[in-house]
C-alpha positions as a Markdown table, in Angstrom:
| # | Residue | x | y | z |
|---|---|---|---|---|
| 1 | Met | -12.5 | 23.2 | -20.2 |
| 2 | Tyr | -13.0 | 20.0 | -18.6 |
| 3 | His | -12.7 | 19.3 | -14.8 |
| 4 | Tyr | -12.1 | 16.3 | -13.2 |
| 5 | Asn | -10.6 | 15.0 | -10.0 |
| 6 | Asp | -9.0 | 18.5 | -9.2 |
| 7 | Lys | -7.7 | 19.1 | -12.7 |
| 8 | Glu | -8.3 | 20.9 | -15.7 |
| 9 | Phe | -8.0 | 19.8 | -19.0 |
| 10 | Val | -8.3 | 21.3 | -22.2 |
| 11 | His | -10.0 | 18.6 | -24.4 |
| 12 | Thr | -11.1 | 15.2 | -23.7 |
| 13 | Lys | -8.2 | 13.4 | -25.1 |
| 14 | Asp | -6.0 | 14.8 | -22.5 |
| 15 | Leu | -8.8 | 13.2 | -19.9 |
| 16 | Ala | -8.3 | 10.2 | -21.5 |
| 17 | Met | -4.3 | 9.8 | -21.3 |
| 18 | Tyr | -4.7 | 11.0 | -17.8 |
| 19 | Val | -6.7 | 8.1 | -17.0 |
| 20 | Ile | -5.0 | 5.4 | -19.0 |
| 21 | Gly | -1.7 | 7.0 | -19.6 |
| 22 | Gly | 0.1 | 5.8 | -16.6 |
| 23 | Lys | 3.5 | 3.8 | -17.1 |
| 24 | Tyr | 1.8 | 0.3 | -16.7 |
| 25 | Lys | -2.1 | 0.9 | -17.0 |
| 26 | Ile | -2.2 | -0.6 | -20.5 |
| 27 | Ala | -0.6 | -3.5 | -19.2 |
| 28 | Leu | -3.2 | -3.8 | -16.1 |
| 29 | Ile | -5.9 | -3.1 | -17.8 |
| 30 | Trp | -4.8 | -5.9 | -20.6 |
| 31 | Ala | -3.9 | -8.4 | -17.7 |
| 32 | Leu | -7.3 | -7.9 | -16.5 |
| 33 | Leu | -9.0 | -8.4 | -20.1 |
| 34 | Gln | -7.0 | -11.5 | -20.4 |
| 35 | Gln | -8.2 | -13.1 | -17.0 |
| 36 | Pro | -11.3 | -10.9 | -15.9 |
| 37 | Val | -10.4 | -11.5 | -12.3 |
| 38 | Leu | -7.2 | -11.0 | -10.9 |
| 39 | Arg | -5.3 | -11.2 | -7.3 |
| 40 | Leu | -2.5 | -8.9 | -6.7 |
| 41 | Ser | -0.1 | -11.6 | -6.7 |
| 42 | Glu | -1.2 | -13.3 | -10.2 |
| 43 | Ile | -1.0 | -9.5 | -11.7 |
| 44 | His | 2.8 | -9.5 | -10.4 |
| 45 | Arg | 3.2 | -13.1 | -11.8 |
| 46 | Leu | 1.7 | -11.8 | -15.3 |
| 47 | Leu | 4.1 | -8.4 | -15.3 |
| 48 | Pro | 7.2 | -9.6 | -13.4 |
| 49 | Ala | 9.5 | -6.6 | -14.5 |
| 50 | Ile | 6.8 | -4.1 | -12.2 |
| 51 | Asn | 7.3 | -4.2 | -8.7 |
| 52 | Gln | 4.2 | -4.6 | -6.5 |
| 53 | Arg | 4.7 | -0.9 | -5.3 |
| 54 | Met | 3.9 | 0.4 | -8.3 |
| 55 | Ile | 1.2 | -2.2 | -9.4 |
| 56 | Ile | -0.6 | -1.3 | -6.2 |
| 57 | Arg | -0.5 | 2.5 | -7.0 |
| 58 | Gln | -1.5 | 2.3 | -10.6 |
| 59 | Leu | -4.7 | 0.2 | -9.8 |
| 60 | Arg | -5.4 | 2.7 | -7.1 |
| 61 | Glu | -5.5 | 5.0 | -9.5 |
| 62 | Leu | -7.7 | 2.9 | -12.1 |
| 63 | Glu | -10.1 | 2.3 | -8.8 |
| 64 | Arg | -10.4 | 5.9 | -8.6 |
| 65 | Asp | -11.0 | 6.6 | -12.1 |
| 66 | Gln | -13.7 | 3.8 | -12.1 |
| 67 | Ile | -11.7 | 1.7 | -14.6 |
| 68 | Ile | -11.4 | -1.4 | -12.3 |
| 69 | Thr | -13.3 | -2.2 | -8.8 |
| 70 | Arg | -11.5 | -3.9 | -6.0 |
| 71 | Gln | -13.4 | -6.6 | -4.2 |
| 72 | Val | -12.0 | -7.3 | -0.4 |
| 73 | Tyr | -13.4 | -10.5 | 1.0 |
| 74 | Pro | -14.1 | -10.9 | 4.9 |
| 75 | Val | -12.0 | -13.4 | 5.6 |
| 76 | Val | -8.4 | -14.3 | 7.5 |
| 77 | Pro | -6.0 | -13.9 | 5.7 |
| 78 | Pro | -7.4 | -11.0 | 3.7 |
| 79 | Lys | -8.4 | -11.9 | 0.2 |
| 80 | Val | -8.7 | -9.1 | -2.3 |
| 81 | Asp | -9.0 | -9.2 | -6.2 |
| 82 | Tyr | -9.4 | -7.1 | -9.1 |
| 83 | Arg | -12.0 | -6.7 | -12.3 |
| 84 | Leu | -12.7 | -4.2 | -14.9 |
| 85 | Thr | -15.6 | -2.2 | -14.7 |
| 86 | Glu | -18.1 | -1.7 | -17.6 |
| 87 | Ile | -15.9 | 1.5 | -18.4 |
| 88 | Gly | -12.9 | -0.7 | -18.1 |
| 89 | Leu | -14.3 | -3.2 | -20.6 |
| 90 | Ser | -15.0 | -0.5 | -23.0 |
| 91 | Leu | -11.3 | -0.1 | -23.3 |
| 92 | Arg | -10.9 | -3.3 | -24.9 |
| 93 | Pro | -10.7 | -2.4 | -28.5 |
| 94 | Ile | -8.8 | 0.6 | -27.9 |
| 95 | Val | -5.8 | -1.6 | -26.0 |
| 96 | Glu | -6.2 | -4.3 | -28.5 |
| 97 | Glu | -5.1 | -1.4 | -31.2 |
| 98 | Ile | -2.2 | -0.3 | -28.9 |
| 99 | Cys | -1.2 | -3.8 | -28.7 |
| 100 | Gln | -1.3 | -4.3 | -32.5 |
| 101 | Trp | 0.4 | -1.3 | -33.5 |
| 102 | Gly | 3.1 | -1.9 | -30.9 |
| 103 | Asp | 3.5 | -5.3 | -32.7 |
| 104 | Gln | 4.0 | -3.4 | -36.0 |
| 105 | Tyr | 6.2 | -0.8 | -35.0 |
| 106 | Trp | 8.3 | -3.3 | -33.1 |
| 107 | Ala | 8.4 | -5.2 | -36.4 |
| 108 | Thr | 9.3 | -2.1 | -38.3 |
| 109 | Val | 12.0 | -0.9 | -35.9 |
| 110 | Glu | 13.4 | -4.1 | -35.2 |
| 111 | Gly | 13.7 | -4.3 | -39.2 |
| 112 | Ala | 15.0 | -1.3 | -39.3 |
| 113 | Ser | 17.5 | -1.7 | -36.8 |
| 114 | Asp | 18.8 | -5.1 | -38.2 |
| 115 | Ser | 19.5 | -3.3 | -41.5 |
| 116 | Thr | 21.5 | -0.6 | -40.1 |
| 117 | Leu | 23.8 | -3.0 | -38.0 |
| 118 | Pro | 27.3 | -2.8 | -38.8 |
| 119 | Asp | 28.8 | -5.8 | -40.3 |
| 120 | Glu | 30.7 | -7.6 | -37.4 |
| 121 | Ala | 32.6 | -9.5 | -39.7 |
| 122 | Thr | 34.7 | -6.7 | -41.0 |
């Protein structure tokens, strides 16, 4: 049994899914792999389908789990940026594999759905 963040996990795979398995966490990690330092507005621009409140929630969880760091600058107006930690950077091959799998899956599913669509001409 593994204990982390007041939770119990039977296996480390469960812990891994807890840390990176949020709805938008992979997308956020991917964005930070593309551009190593991003502000909230830049993240929102890269991922417009995600509302800002959800982005902030997911960023806080990633920060709690030491996947990203949040840098606050002592200026007015406040400036905050996000970057991956060494632990977060170690996710690069995993995120790249997930993206490749997604591309392959989409090609398979898209091809399968195209071949099963009814003929609209009839």
